[in-house]
C-alpha positions in Angstrom: -18.1 -9.9 -12.4 -14.7 -9.4 -10.9 -14.5 -8.1 -7.3 -11.7 -6.3 -5.6 -10.5 -4.2 -8.5 -10.0 -0.7 -7.4 -9.5 1.0 -10.7 -11.7 0.8 -13.9 -10.0 -0.2 -17.1 -10.1 3.4 -18.5 -8.4 4.8 -15.4 -5.7 2.1 -15.6 -5.0 2.8 -19.3 -4.9 6.6 -18.6 -2.4 6.1 -15.8 -0.3 3.8 -18.0 -0.3 6.4 -20.8 0.8 9.1 -18.3 3.7 6.9 -17.4 5.0 6.6 -20.9 3.0 3.5 -21.9 4.5 1.2 -19.3 3.3 0.5 -15.8 5.5 1.9 -13.0 7.7 -0.6 -11.1 9.8 1.8 -9.1 9.0 2.9 -5.5 7.2 -0.3 -4.7 4.6 -0.2 -7.5 4.0 -3.3 -9.6 2.6 -3.7 -13.0 -1.1 -4.5 -13.5 -1.8 -8.2 -13.8 -4.9 -8.0 -15.9 -6.8 -5.5 -18.0 -8.4 -3.1 -15.5 -6.7 -4.4 -12.5 -5.1 -2.1 -9.9 -1.4 -2.5 -9.4 -0.7 -5.7 -7.5 2.2 -7.9 -6.4 2.3 -11.6 -6.2 0.1 -12.5 -3.3 1.9 -13.9 -0.3 5.3 -13.1 -1.9 6.4 -9.5 -1.3 9.9 -8.8 -2.3 12.6 -8.6 0.3 12.5 -5.3 2.2 8.9 -4.4 1.1 5.8 -3.8 3.3 2.7 -4.7 1.3 -0.9 -3.6 2.0 -4.0 -5.2 0.6 -7.6 -3.9 0.3 -9.0 -7.2 1.5 -8.6 -9.2 4.7 -6.2 -12.1 4.6 -3.9 -10.4 2.1 -6.4 -10.5 -0.7 -7.7 -7.9 -3.2 -5.6 -5.1 -4.7 -2.2 -4.5 -3.2 0.6 -2.0 -3.1 4.1 -2.3 -1.6 6.3 0.3 0.1 10.0 0.0 0.1 11.9 2.1 2.7 13.4 4.6 3.1 11.5 7.9 3.1 7.8 8.8 3.2 5.3 7.8 0.5 1.6 8.5 0.2 -0.4 5.3 -0.5 -2.3 5.2 -3.8 -5.8 6.4 -3.8 -7.3 2.9 -4.2 -5.7 2.0 -0.8 -6.2 5.4 1.0 -8.1 4.7 4.2 -8.9 1.2 2.8 -6.1 -1.2 3.8 -7.5 -4.3 5.4 -4.3 -6.3 5.8 -0.5 -6.1 5.5 2.7 -8.1 5.4 6.2 -6.8 6.1 9.4 -8.4 4.8 11.4 -5.4 5.8 14.3 -5.8 8.2 13.4 -2.7 10.1 10.2 -1.1 11.5 8.1 1.2 9.3 5.2 3.5 10.3 1.7 3.8 8.9 0.8 7.5 8.9 -2.6 9.0 9.3 -2.9 12.7 8.5 -5.7 13.9 10.8 -7.2 17.4 11.2 -4.3 19.5 12.5 -2.3 16.6 13.7 -0.8 13.3 12.4 -0.8 9.9 13.9 1.4 6.8 13.4 1.1 3.1 13.9 4.2 1.0 14.2 4.6 -1.9 11.8 7.4 -4.2 13.1 9.9 -5.9 10.9 8.5 -9.1 9.5 5.1 -8.5 11.0 1.7 -9.2 9.4 -2.0 -8.6 10.0 -4.7 -10.4 8.2 -7.4 -8.2 9.7 -6.0 -4.7 10.3 -8.6 -2.2 11.6 -6.0 0.7 11.6 -5.8 0.4 7.9 -9.0 2.4 7.6 -6.9 5.4 8.6 -3.9 4.7 6.3 -2.7 7.8 4.3 1.0 7.1 4.0 4.0 5.0 5.0 7.4 6.1 6.3 10.6 4.8 7.9 10.2 7.4 10.7 7.3 8.6 12.9 7.2 11.9 10.9 7.0 13.6 14.3 3.4 12.3 14.6 1.6 11.2 17.7 1.0 7.5 18.5 -2.4 6.6 17.1 
């Protein structure tokens, strides 16, 4: 049995159908690599300028990449479930946590990485600004 897949095959096919029959590749999303797999990128090789997040420690599991600028919600399979990240961005980005009545951010420095990232259990979105949130 495969482990680390965040999306059942039926959900992946439905998402693909909603996108016109082809997986999204804009805004940091990458095509599925196998039937039923969540969107992933080549492990250990994020594209220049991306910040990639993984569901498993050591940059394993399902992944998703953010490319600045702007704010983007993380996909549901990664929401509050990021265990590691790697940045190939040339500037800092901010992990965002939308708490009750407030928001918090965590700085991700340019070209930084974390193989075991406890703050990823709070990850809701990623931005190129602090979004006027408090340090978390």
